[in-house]
C-alpha positions as CSV (number, residue, x, y, z in Angstrom):
1,X,95.5,57.7,218.5
2,X,97.0,55.5,215.7
3,X,97.3,51.7,215.7
4,X,100.9,50.8,216.6
5,X,100.9,48.4,213.7
6,X,99.9,48.7,210.2
7,X,99.3,44.9,209.6
8,X,95.7,43.6,209.0
9,X,94.2,40.6,210.1
10,X,92.5,38.5,207.4
11,X,89.9,35.8,208.4
12,X,89.4,32.9,205.9
13,X,91.2,31.0,203.2
14,X,88.3,30.3,201.0
15,X,88.1,31.7,197.6
16,X,87.1,35.2,198.9
17,X,89.8,35.2,201.5
18,X,92.3,34.1,198.8
19,X,91.3,36.9,196.4
20,X,91.8,39.3,199.3
21,X,95.2,37.9,200.3
22,X,96.3,38.2,196.7
23,X,95.4,41.8,196.3
24,X,96.9,42.6,199.7
25,X,100.2,41.1,198.9
26,X,100.1,42.9,195.4
27,X,99.4,46.3,197.1
28,X,101.9,45.9,199.6
29,X,99.6,45.8,202.6
30,X,101.1,43.7,205.3
31,X,98.6,41.1,206.7
32,X,98.2,37.9,208.7
33,X,95.8,35.3,207.5
34,X,93.8,32.9,209.7
35,X,92.2,29.7,208.5
36,X,90.3,27.2,210.6
37,X,91.0,24.3,208.1
38,X,94.4,22.8,207.5
39,X,94.4,24.1,203.9
40,X,92.8,26.6,201.5
41,X,89.7,26.3,199.6
42,X,86.9,27.0,202.2
43,X,83.6,25.2,201.7
44,X,84.7,23.8,198.5
45,X,87.1,21.4,200.3
46,X,84.5,18.7,201.3
47,X,87.0,17.8,204.2
48,X,87.1,21.3,205.8
49,X,85.2,21.3,209.2
50,X,82.8,24.0,208.0
51,X,82.4,22.6,204.4
52,X,78.7,22.2,203.4
53,X,79.5,20.3,200.2
54,X,78.2,17.0,199.0
55,X,79.6,14.5,196.8
56,X,77.5,15.3,193.8
57,X,77.8,19.3,194.0
58,X,79.0,21.1,191.0
59,X,79.2,24.9,190.2
60,X,75.7,26.1,188.9
61,X,77.6,28.7,186.7
62,X,80.0,27.7,184.0
63,X,83.8,27.8,184.6
64,X,84.4,30.8,182.2
65,X,81.9,32.7,183.8
66,X,83.1,32.1,187.4
67,X,87.0,31.8,187.1
68,X,89.2,34.5,188.2
69,X,90.3,36.7,185.3
70,X,94.0,36.3,185.6
71,X,94.0,32.7,186.6
72,X,91.5,30.7,184.2
73,X,90.6,27.1,184.8
74,X,92.5,24.3,182.9
75,X,91.2,23.3,179.5
76,X,90.4,19.9,180.9
77,X,88.2,21.2,183.7
78,X,84.5,20.3,182.9
79,X,82.2,23.3,182.0
80,X,80.5,22.9,185.2
81,X,83.3,21.8,187.6
82,X,82.6,19.6,190.5
83,X,83.4,20.6,194.0
84,X,86.7,18.5,193.9
85,X,87.8,20.3,190.7
86,X,87.0,23.7,192.4
87,X,88.9,22.7,195.5
88,X,91.9,21.8,193.3
89,X,91.6,25.1,191.5
90,X,91.9,27.1,194.6
91,X,94.7,25.2,195.8
92,X,96.3,25.9,192.6
93,X,95.4,29.5,192.9
94,X,97.1,29.8,196.3
95,X,100.3,27.9,195.0
96,X,100.5,30.3,192.0
97,X,100.3,33.3,194.1
98,X,102.3,32.1,197.0
99,X,99.4,32.7,199.5
100,X,99.8,29.9,202.0
101,X,102.9,31.5,203.5
102,X,100.6,34.4,204.7
103,X,98.3,32.2,206.7
104,X,98.1,30.4,210.1
105,X,96.3,27.2,209.4
106,X,94.4,25.3,212.1
107,X,93.7,28.6,213.7
108,X,90.0,29.5,214.9
109,X,89.5,33.0,215.4
110,X,87.3,33.4,218.5
111,X,86.9,37.1,219.3
112,X,87.7,40.4,217.6
113,X,87.3,43.6,219.4
114,X,88.2,47.3,218.7
115,X,90.9,48.8,220.8
116,X,89.2,52.0,220.7
117,X,88.0,54.4,218.1
118,X,88.4,54.1,214.4
119,X,92.3,53.6,213.4
120,X,93.3,52.5,216.8
121,X,93.4,48.9,216.0
122,X,91.5,45.7,216.8
123,X,92.3,42.7,219.3
124,X,92.0,39.5,217.5
125,X,91.9,36.2,219.7
126,X,92.4,32.9,218.3
127,X,93.1,29.4,219.3
128,X,95.3,26.7,217.7
129,X,96.9,23.3,218.7
130,X,99.3,25.6,221.0
131,X,96.4,27.1,223.0
132,X,95.0,30.5,223.0
133,X,96.6,33.6,221.5
134,X,95.8,37.3,221.1
135,X,97.3,40.1,219.0
136,X,96.5,43.6,218.0
137,X,96.2,44.5,214.4
138,X,95.6,47.7,212.4
139,X,92.4,46.4,211.3
140,X,90.4,43.2,210.3
141,X,89.0,41.9,206.9
142,X,86.5,39.1,207.4
143,X,86.1,36.8,204.6
144,X,84.8,33.6,206.5
145,X,82.0,32.9,203.9
146,X,78.3,32.9,203.9
147,X,77.2,29.3,203.6
148,X,78.3,27.6,206.8
149,X,75.6,28.4,209.4
150,X,72.4,26.3,208.8
151,X,69.1,28.0,208.7
152,X,67.1,25.2,210.3
153,X,63.4,26.0,210.5
154,X,61.1,24.9,213.4
155,X,58.7,22.3,211.9
156,X,55.1,22.1,213.3
157,X,54.6,18.8,215.2
158,X,57.1,16.0,216.0
159,X,58.8,13.9,213.4
160,X,59.8,10.4,214.5
161,X,62.2,9.7,211.5
162,X,65.5,11.1,210.7
163,X,65.6,15.0,210.5
164,X,68.7,16.6,208.9
165,X,69.8,19.9,207.4
166,X,71.4,19.9,203.8
167,X,74.7,20.8,205.5
168,X,74.8,17.4,207.0
169,X,74.2,15.7,203.7
170,X,77.4,14.3,202.0
171,X,76.7,11.3,199.8
172,X,73.5,9.6,198.2
173,X,74.0,6.4,200.3
174,X,72.4,8.4,203.1
175,X,69.2,7.9,201.4
176,X,69.2,4.0,200.8
177,X,65.8,2.4,201.4
178,X,64.2,5.7,202.6
179,X,61.2,7.4,201.9
180,X,62.7,11.1,201.7
181,X,61.1,14.4,202.0
182,X,63.3,17.3,200.7
183,X,62.0,20.8,202.1
184,X,63.2,23.7,200.1
185,X,63.6,23.8,196.2
186,X,66.7,26.1,195.9
187,X,69.6,25.0,193.9
188,X,70.9,22.7,196.6
189,X,67.4,21.3,197.4
190,X,66.9,20.3,193.8
191,X,70.3,18.7,193.3
192,X,69.9,16.7,196.4
193,X,66.3,15.7,195.5
194,X,67.7,14.3,192.3
195,X,70.1,12.2,194.3
196,X,67.3,11.0,196.5
197,X,65.3,9.9,193.4
198,X,68.1,7.5,192.3
199,X,69.1,6.2,195.8
200,X,66.2,6.4,198.1
201,X,62.9,4.4,198.0
202,X,60.9,7.5,197.2
203,X,61.4,11.2,197.1
204,X,59.1,14.1,197.5
205,X,60.0,17.9,197.3
206,X,58.1,20.3,199.4
207,X,58.1,24.0,198.2
208,X,56.7,27.1,199.9
209,X,57.0,29.1,196.8
210,X,57.7,28.8,193.2
211,X,61.0,29.3,191.5
212,X,62.2,30.1,188.0
213,X,64.0,27.2,186.5
214,X,67.1,27.9,184.1
215,X,68.6,25.0,182.1
216,X,72.6,24.6,182.2
217,X,72.7,24.4,178.4
218,X,71.0,26.5,175.8
219,X,71.7,25.6,171.9
220,X,74.7,23.3,173.3
221,X,76.4,26.0,175.2
222,X,76.4,26.8,178.9
223,X,73.3,29.1,179.5
224,X,75.2,31.8,181.4
225,X,77.6,32.4,178.3
226,X,74.6,33.2,175.8
227,X,74.2,36.9,176.8
228,X,77.3,38.0,174.5
229,X,78.6,41.5,174.4
230,X,74.9,43.0,174.2
231,X,74.1,44.1,177.8
232,X,70.3,44.7,177.8
233,X,68.5,46.9,180.3
234,X,66.4,44.9,182.8
235,X,63.1,45.9,181.5
236,X,64.2,44.5,178.1
237,X,66.2,41.5,179.4
238,X,63.4,40.1,181.6
239,X,60.9,39.5,179.0
240,X,63.5,38.1,176.4
241,X,64.9,35.6,178.9
242,X,61.3,34.7,180.1
243,X,60.7,33.8,176.5
244,X,63.9,31.8,176.2
245,X,62.9,29.9,179.4
246,X,59.5,29.1,178.1
247,X,61.1,27.6,174.9
248,X,63.6,25.5,176.8
249,X,62.1,24.7,180.0
250,X,58.4,24.7,179.3
251,X,55.8,25.3,182.0
252,X,57.0,23.7,185.4
253,X,53.4,24.1,186.7
254,X,52.2,21.0,184.7
255,X,54.6,18.9,186.8
256,X,53.1,20.3,190.0
257,X,55.6,23.1,190.8
258,X,54.0,26.2,192.1
259,X,53.9,29.5,189.9
260,X,56.3,32.0,191.3
261,X,54.6,35.1,192.7
262,X,57.4,37.4,191.8
263,X,59.2,38.5,188.6
264,X,62.2,36.7,187.2
265,X,65.5,37.9,188.8
266,X,63.7,39.0,191.9
267,X,65.0,35.9,193.5
268,X,67.8,33.5,192.6
269,X,66.8,31.0,189.9
270,X,67.3,27.3,190.0
271,X,69.8,26.1,187.5
272,X,68.7,22.6,187.3
273,X,67.1,20.6,184.3
274,X,67.1,17.2,186.0
275,X,64.6,18.1,188.7
276,X,61.9,18.9,185.9
277,X,62.9,15.8,184.2
278,X,62.3,13.6,187.1
279,X,59.2,15.3,188.1
280,X,57.8,15.0,184.5
281,X,58.7,11.3,184.7
282,X,56.6,10.7,188.1
283,X,60.0,10.0,190.0
284,X,59.3,13.0,192.1
285,X,56.4,14.4,193.8
286,X,56.0,18.1,194.4
287,X,54.2,18.9,197.7
288,X,53.2,22.1,199.2
289,X,54.4,23.7,202.5
290,X,54.2,21.5,205.6
291,X,51.2,22.2,207.9
292,X,51.9,19.4,210.6
293,X,54.0,16.4,211.3
294,X,53.0,13.6,213.5
295,X,55.2,10.6,213.9
296,X,56.3,9.8,210.3
297,X,53.2,11.4,208.6
298,X,53.5,14.9,207.2
299,X,50.4,16.8,206.4
300,X,50.8,19.6,203.8
301,X,48.8,22.9,203.4
302,X,46.8,21.5,200.5
303,X,45.5,18.8,202.6
304,X,47.7,16.0,201.3
305,X,49.7,13.8,203.5
306,X,52.4,11.2,203.2
307,X,54.7,9.0,205.4
308,X,58.4,9.7,205.3
309,X,61.7,8.1,207.0
310,X,63.8,11.1,206.3
311,X,63.2,14.8,206.2
312,X,66.0,17.0,204.7
313,X,65.9,20.6,205.1
314,X,67.4,22.4,202.3
315,X,66.5,25.8,203.8
316,X,69.6,27.8,203.3
317,X,72.2,29.3,205.5
318,X,72.5,32.5,207.8
319,X,75.2,34.9,207.9
320,X,77.4,34.1,210.7
321,X,80.2,36.2,212.2
322,X,80.3,34.7,215.7
323,X,83.6,36.5,216.7
324,X,82.4,39.9,216.5
325,X,79.3,41.7,218.1
326,X,76.6,42.5,215.5
327,X,76.5,46.1,216.2
328,X,80.1,46.6,215.2
329,X,79.2,45.5,211.6
330,X,76.2,48.0,211.5
331,X,74.0,45.0,211.4
332,X,70.4,45.7,210.2
333,X,67.7,43.1,209.5
334,X,69.3,39.9,208.2
335,X,72.7,41.3,207.2
336,X,75.2,44.0,208.0
337,X,74.3,47.2,206.2
338,X,77.7,48.0,204.4
339,X,78.6,50.3,201.7
340,X,78.9,48.2,198.4
341,X,78.4,45.1,200.8
342,X,81.9,45.5,202.3
343,X,82.6,48.7,203.8
344,X,81.4,50.2,207.4
345,X,79.8,53.6,206.9
346,X,82.1,55.3,209.7
347,X,84.9,52.8,210.5
348,X,87.9,52.4,208.0
349,X,89.4,49.5,210.0
350,X,86.7,46.7,209.6
351,X,85.8,45.2,206.3
352,X,83.6,42.3,205.2
353,X,84.6,40.5,202.1
354,X,82.3,38.1,200.1
355,X,79.0,39.0,201.6
356,X,77.6,39.4,198.4
357,X,75.4,37.6,195.8
358,X,74.3,38.3,192.3
359,X,73.2,36.2,189.3
360,X,76.6,35.8,187.2
361,X,78.8,37.8,189.6
362,X,81.5,35.0,189.5
363,X,84.8,34.9,191.4
364,X,86.0,37.9,189.3
365,X,83.3,40.3,190.7
366,X,84.4,39.1,194.1
367,X,88.1,39.7,193.4
368,X,87.0,43.3,192.3
369,X,85.3,43.8,195.7
370,X,88.7,43.0,197.4
371,X,90.7,45.4,195.1
372,X,88.3,48.2,195.8
373,X,88.7,47.6,199.7
374,X,92.5,47.0,199.6
375,X,93.1,50.1,197.3
376,X,90.9,52.2,199.7
377,X,93.0,51.3,202.7
378,X,96.2,52.0,200.7
379,X,94.6,55.4,199.5
380,X,93.7,56.4,203.1
381,X,97.3,55.7,204.2
382,X,98.5,58.0,201.3
383,X,95.7,60.5,202.0
384,X,94.8,60.5,198.4
385,X,91.8,62.6,197.0
386,X,90.0,59.5,195.8
387,X,90.0,57.7,199.1
388,X,88.7,60.9,201.1
389,X,86.0,61.2,198.4
390,X,85.1,57.4,199.0
391,X,85.2,57.8,202.8
392,X,82.8,60.7,202.6
393,X,80.5,58.9,200.1
394,X,80.0,56.0,202.3
395,X,79.7,58.1,205.5
396,X,76.6,60.1,204.1
397,X,74.3,57.1,203.8
398,X,73.6,54.7,201.2
399,X,71.3,52.0,199.7
400,X,72.3,48.4,198.4
401,X,73.2,48.3,194.9
402,X,69.9,46.6,193.7
403,X,69.8,48.6,190.4
404,X,66.1,49.1,191.3
405,X,65.4,45.5,191.6
406,X,62.7,44.6,194.2
407,X,64.3,41.3,195.6
408,X,62.2,39.0,197.8
409,X,62.3,39.8,201.5
410,X,64.2,36.9,202.5
411,X,67.4,36.3,204.7
412,X,69.2,34.9,201.7
413,X,68.4,37.9,199.7
414,X,69.5,40.4,202.1
415,X,72.8,40.8,200.6
416,X,71.9,40.2,196.9
417,X,72.9,43.0,194.4
418,X,72.4,43.6,190.8
419,X,75.4,42.6,189.0
420,X,75.7,45.4,186.5
421,X,75.1,48.1,189.0
422,X,77.4,46.5,191.6
423,X,80.4,45.9,189.3
424,X,79.9,49.4,187.8
425,X,80.2,51.0,191.1
426,X,83.0,48.9,192.3
427,X,85.2,48.9,189.0
428,X,84.6,52.9,189.2
429,X,86.2,53.2,192.5
430,X,89.1,51.0,191.4
431,X,89.8,53.1,188.7
432,X,89.7,56.3,190.8
433,X,91.8,54.8,193.5
434,X,94.2,53.1,191.3
435,X,94.8,56.5,189.5
436,X,96.5,58.0,192.3
437,X,98.8,55.1,193.3
438,X,100.9,52.3,191.7
439,X,98.8,49.7,189.6
């Protein structure tokens, strides 16, 4: 039985939702957008209810490597834009492509359930200021983001000071007069530790494992723009980039940072030079993993201990789709197992957009994901040969597009892909699907 409507529900008006909305409109697929906040921008709008931004947050990739290809950032935008510049960019993007008219704002999706078998539609329940509502749609595209549900660890012992997650951090005045321990040295953890150095009484950084540190600038240019037109295979790229890092970063171990026990690019690198600067100047002490906490005293696995007034857990985020049962997304381990991180193996009416990370992917890579999905939906409706081929391909089983990389077995790496492998596959499908329809 076929759904009685051809309209899709689109959840989220962050950058991924906006990219999807743009492509849906371009391809003539009717849809209704839902957004919890009162405006677009997702987590980049620090005022949004699910935002995890903090005042000093900036992009860790340069604007030219991050922006949408058909909507470049203004010349006066900084090379590494702040969250406020990014929020303004996404608002301008929505204005330029007239996307707000497709959304219900202040609408929280509470549950989505299939009406029946594939193609029979989905019931979407939401609530807003007018109360609770429900409507049936042909399908659902989920684009509510990946960085809103805190991954808060259970620390051993009992801490008598202030314990917060990085998602609760907004401004450096929260550190005033405090002895701070930041747990976790990813990109946010290092950014926040630098804030604490300047505004707290003291700051230590607890690390379970080592990281590769990448400077934001190399030879006066954003580091991520230095690759040029020559695309090197990973077996060659890794040793060359490792050599460049030794030139520009040196050996972080001399400042107390642990040595990574994995190869470069098997986990997301930290794009931050200031944390090394402050560790080298003695402003920041590197500690090992936490062994025990009693009162305000933290004991580390190497036997050292110190007292703190605040512990800030920069321990990342978990994928969170609270409005849908996990089995409906083919959830396996720490993430849904979807073809090219977006497409269910057997259903063609439920998609996840933006559940993807890759070094250097940028918003254009995510826009391509949206275009592939939308063109697939359009191709299915037209019964094109390419859509039938893609349907069969994803149904026969698949592996994540890692390009042979052995990523660390961590929740945050469960949906990580190799940029070249992923974009090659996605753009290949776009060309096939577009070849049988209108551009």
